[in-house]
C-alpha positions, 0 to 999 in steps of 0.5 A: 465786355457786355453788360445787360440788366434790369434795376430790379435784379441789381442795383445801380451802384452795384454795376458801379462797382462791377464796371470799376474793376472790370476797367473797361472804356464805354457808356451805362445806359439806363432807361425807366420808361420815359427817362434814360440816363447816359454814364461813361467810364474810362479806365473804372472812372466815371468821366461824363454824366447826363440825362435826356428830357431834363433841363440841363442845369449848368446854367442853374447851377452857376447861378445858384452858386453866384458865379453869374447873374440871371441876367448873364445866363439868359444872354447866353442861352439867347446867343446859343440860341443862333450858335447852336454849335457852342456849348454855354459853358463856352460862351459864358467864358468868352463874356468873361462871365466865367473862368475855366476853373469855374467851368470844370468845376460845376460841370463835374458838381452837374454830372455827381448830381446827374448820377444821384440822381439816377441811382434812384431809379428802381425800376427800367433797365441798363446795359453797357457799351464798351468802347464808346465815347463821348461824342462832343462834351466841352470838358470830361471829368474824372470820379472814382465811382466810388466816391461817389456810392456812399452820398447816393446811397444816403440819398437813396434812404432820404429818398425814400422819405421824402416820397412817403410825402412827395409822392409825384411831381405834379402835387401843389404845395403851398405856404402857411405864411401866418404860421412860418411867420410867427415861428423862429425857426431858421430856414436852409438856404434852399428852403428860403429858395423854393418858399415863394415858389410854394404858391399853390399853383406851381407843382412840384415839377415847376417849383423845379424848375424854377427854382433851378435847384435839382430833385434830390434837393427841391425834396427834401427842403419841401420835405422838411416844411411839409414835416414842420406844418409850414406846407400843405398839399392843395391838389395837383396842378392841372392837365396842359392843353392837348397842343401844349401837352404834344409839343412837349410829349413828341419833344421829349419821346424824339429825344429818348428815340435818338439817344436809344438809338446812338446807343444801340437799342433799337426796339426801344428806339423804335417805340419812341419813333412809332410815338412821335408818328402816332402824334404827329403823323406828318413828322418825316423824321420819327418815320426816317428813324424807323427806317433805319431801325427797320434797315439794322433789323434786315426788315427790309419790307418795312423800311421801304414804307417807313423811307418812301412815307420819310421822302413824301413828308421831309422832301427827298433829302440824300439821307432819306433816299440813300437808305430808301436805295440800301432798301430796294437793294435788299428787296432786289428791286435794282432799278428803283434802287437805281433810282433813288442812289441816283437823286440822292448821288445828284443831291449830295454830289460829294458823298463818296458813300451815296456814290459807292451804293450806286456802282454796287447797284450796276454791278448787282445789274451786270453793268460792270463797266458802268459800276467801274465808272461809279466806282472810280468816281467815288474814289475820286469824291473821297480824295484823302479819307478812307474808302468802305471794305464795300467799295474794295470788294465792288471793285475788284469784283467789277475787275474780276467779271471782266477778266482783270484777275490782277488788277482785282488781286490789286484792289484786295489787298489795297483793301486788305491795306487799309482793313486788315483782317475783314472777313468778306476781302479775305473770302474774296482773295481767296476764291480769286487766289483758288480761281489762279490756281494758288490753292495753298495760299487761299486756302492759309488765308480762309484758315487764317480768317475763320480762326480770328472769325468763324462766324462767317459762313461763305468762309467755310464754303469757300475752304469746303470747296478748296479742301474738297478739290483737293480731295481733302475730303473729310476736312471739306465735309468739316468745313462744309457742314461749319457752313451750313449750320451757320446757314442751313440756305448757303446754297445747292451746291454745297449739299450736292458736294456733301452728298458726293463726299458721303457717297465715297464714305459709303453712305448712300441714305445720307448721300440721298439727303443730302443730294435731295435738299440740294434738289430743293433749292435747285429744282434745275441741277442735273448732276444731283438728278442724274446720282439720285437716278444713278443711286435708285438704279442700285438700290 
């Protein structure tokens, strides 16, 4: 279940109702220019929500409701700075400042406020990815979306009025003290809270920050003061110094880039990290992320360039070297890949993924004994951890390349026990069984795998080979045609056999077309040349 769209075409409340009906767990990402928020759903209910680059207001909410003092909050924040793995709420509980029940209640309030704020976004895009869960939150809630829609709608209506007087958060307001003191108007709690902050210097954004109240409550309180004539606009805030602007903007772009990357929005992630690199050219982490985004887009040359720059900026970190090695490998630069993998393995001796990649490069260089040693070492390092499909694929190929077919079969079957139905492992097992003459079993595996995943062209190609070998030419042609439709550059052999099938059917024109295409892919294919010469002699 994947849902994407524009907030101009569908409002978030409409999307919420759709997700509530679908009952599918996942993450709804919402992007509005430099803003980004996400809401997690589980069984049609909201379990968590947050907005990137918006100050975490849990502590402020607790102070506002007099659950903790500002001094307690500052002490907890200072402690968290030294223990980044600990959540603020857990620190406050350990200090006996709040109870767990208090924490759960106010996290719920925090999540609700994040959702209400997202409701005010009318531009941008949204994307829902199913089966995605929060990484490490101290408390998850279970809120019915419908329970938030009514309050959200009310706030949207009120916000549209508020925006007529507060058109931007960089506006500065001051209070007419004399008029206020001569009036007997009863102010709300929020108005009394922001009153000292309307000093003609702070802009609205600073008032929100210093008051510790959410945007809507500040806007509502200020709107009332403006409407009553107690607050007046005095100008706009002055732009911060360039160095300050850069620091703040770089962090914002970086935060957005990381969240975009984690939620699979790769183009958006690349945009943010490019901006970081523009503002701070020596930021190696930005180039690292640009490199792995390029890898995911199969832009190998770009990936190599970005990752080499990252290595220059941040040093030879294992993660940088590992991904750089992948880029070299995809470009066919196996010597460079081998060196990069070796450097990464030296720095991360307990990372079985790096050792596996290093083994794959040796396999591609035809160094089967070297590949076997590295892959077996990767297995030792992994210990009780599950090995990836790539390891079983590579280790089986090293065995088969050394004519150890029985061992290769055991490895592939072990891999499929760990990764049931994996199409590449199924394909290789079928290819091995074909070599061993077990054609019926190989055909059965390929047909079963294709029924579950018809998107892998090599599966159709190998099925075609078995059907061709057993003279089931019509079925073989159908399998080959599926394969070339998925990947027109699959190889000369497939077009050679399609030409043979067409010739057996008496379709010489089609046979010639297929054989000519096979010759384009492999000008040295002697059988194709012979067939074309024979066909030419017959016409």
